[in-house]
C-alpha positions, -999 to +999 in steps of 0.1 A: -769-776-403-769-804-378-785-799-344-753-804-325-734-779-347-763-754-344-762-754-306-724-752-306-725-722-329-753-706-309-733-709-276-700-699-293-713-668-310-733-658-280-701-658-259-682-638-285-709-612-292-716-608-255-679-599-251-685-572-278-713-554-260-702-519-250-687-531-217-653-516-226-662-481-216-642-452-202-605-459-198-607-494-214-624-481-245-599-453-249-569-476-245-584-502-269-590-475-296-556-460-291-538-494-293-557-504-324-545-472-341-509-473-328-502-510-334-482-515-303-474-494-273-463-494-237-485-484-208-467-450-207-473-444-244-509-454-240-513-429-211-498-402-233-520-410-263-553-411-242-546-385-216-551-410-188-527-415-159-502-443-162-520-461-134-554-458-152-539-469-185-522-498-168-554-509-151-573-508-185-546-528-202-548-555-175-585-556-179-583-559-217-557-587-214-580-607-191-606-604-219-582-615-246-585-581-264-548-572-258-516-593-259-481-587-248-457-585-277-424-582-258-402-555-243-395-521-256-359-510-263-341-503-230-334-466-222-321-473-187-337-495-161-360-524-169-375-523-204-413-517-204-436-543-218-452-536-252-488-544-259-506-551-291-543-551-302-555-587-307-569-584-342-575-622-342-598-621-312-628-625-335-635-626-373-663-613-396-676-631-426-681-610-458-703-622-487-705-600-518-726-607-549-708-594-579-710-593-617-677-605-631-670-609-668-707-608-675-716-635-650-728-633-614-705-646-587-703-647-549-671-637-532-666-647-496-639-634-473-632-639-436-615-608-421-599-601-387-607-571-366-583-549-386-601-559-418-573-581-430-583-611-451-576-644-434-595-666-459-612-661-493-631-681-518-656-675-547-681-694-566-706-688-595-739-674-583-764-694-604-795-685-584-800-659-557-828-668-533-831-662-496-816-696-487-790-697-514-762-683-492-768-705-461-745-734-472-717-710-477-722-695-442-724-730-427-692-740-443-674-708-432-687-713-396-675-749-395-640-738-408-636-708-385-650-707-350-641-671-344-667-657-368-689-634-348-707-612-374-716-613-410-718-586-437-736-591-470-732-570-501-760-570-527-771-547-555-804-533-543-821-513-517-840-521-485-866-503-464-875-513-429-854-544-432-871-556-464-855-557-499-876-534-521-853-534-552-827-560-562-810-572-594-819-606-581-857-612-584-856-641-560-847-618-532-873-591-536-895-586-506-874-608-483-862-597-449-827-608-458-805-596-429-831-606-404-834-641-418-796-647-415-793-630-381-820-653-367-807-685-385-771-681-373-776-661-341-752-633-347-752-597-360-758-594-397-756-562-418-767-558-454-752-531-476-758-519-511-729-528-534-721-493-546-726-477-512-701-503-498-677-496-527-677-459-520-670-465-483-643-491-491-627-467-516-624-441-488-612-466-462-585-481-484-571-446-492-574-430-458-600-405-470-616-401-436-635-368-444-640-370-481-670-358-501-672-379-532-694-398-557-686-433-567-702-443-600-703-480-609-711-493-644-717-531-646-720-548-679-755-563-676-773-540-652-779-502-649-754-480-632-754-472-595-739-444-574-726-443-539-722-410-520-699-401-491-704-367-475-676-356-453-666-391-446-701-404-439-722-425-463-754-408-476-782-432-486-812-409-485-843-409-464-854-443-476-821-458-487-828-451-524-801-424-530-778-435-558-803-451-582-788-430-610-797-455-637-834-446-632-828-409-641-841-398-676-806-391-690-813-405-725-793-437-721-808-471-726-786-492-703-799-525-715-791-518-751-759-498-747-730-513-765-700-510-743-677-513-773-690-480-788-667-454-774-687-422-781-721-434-768-705-449-737-687-417-729-718-396-734-739-419-712-712-419-684-707-382-687-744-375-682-743-395-650-711-379-638-722-344-647-756-348-630-739-361-598-714-332-599-741-306-603-762-319-574-735-330-550-705-307-558-681-335-547-643-332-543-639-363-564-659-384-589-648-420-591-657-440-622-656-478-621-665-505-646-646-534-662-653-518-696-639-483-688-603-472-692-582-441-690-593-429-724-629-430-714-620-411-682-604-383-701-632-380-726-659-380-698-640-353-680-639-331-712-676-336-717-684-327-681-662-296-684-683-285-713-715-293-695-708-276-661-699-241-650-672-236-624-643-258-613-646-295-619-641-322-592-612-346-595-620-375-618-605-409-609-608-443-624-611-471-598-594-502-610-608-528-587-644-526-577-643-559-558-616-547-535-635-514-527-667-533-524-655-560-500-636-535-479-667-515-474-689-545-464-661-557-441-660-523-424-698-524-419-696-560-405-669-550-381-690-521-369-717-546-359-692-560-334 
């Protein structure tokens, strides 16, 4: 990245991230959250939603408008007298860059999305991921920052686990031992989060379906790597004391994931059922979500039957997730937006 571009980005992102520090406290924070949830509202409606007085809500709205966080949409329908102004949350105030490493059709790829503050995608692209080293993603980030000056945070999704900021396990050997998030935060002077792929998918699955207080297990079965699990307990992700919860492929369940033939129906169902049954016995979730490009509804039904024979008591709901990438990127996007 050229020196002039570097300093431009440093100043630009510093200004944006400074605006995101928790300065919107009290009434302004209440109004901002309410407006984001409501979509659009008048000052009177915001006062009712937040419990503030109309004057306090109005003052907060004016403050947020000065900061660019709130915009005027127009006038509400008249009910007598002058129509009140309607305000909207400015989702385009800043953007987050999402980069997810992903196995697709037996090959590794990198999917990039830029999202607004509501998590809506404003730009997307993808490329093959031939090598995954610490610096491999920097050209993609530089291109995104050049294209979009509103990017103020980044979220990376990778298969693996980290401890104290250092990657301790990874499907990509070139990343082992690196301080991945710290490297990109320092290089591009903005908040960076790194999330495990299946943990992110579990969160994204809940977010996309409005499951705000769910307890579920999300099991992902890629073609070339061992399976992984993501746990959500009452709406909150559970990663374990050291971030290693979900490494279900390491359990001695009798499956050799490197040699398993995904075209063999019975062995595949048995291996998947062992993972699902183990997760159900330990977690007692409301729902077990199975995901993998080789799995279909017939697998799901057979796995459920085998788990019913394996377990005592009522079974959780069994669901087949059809789009791992959508769940995955939604989860990483949510984590990146939290960093703002």
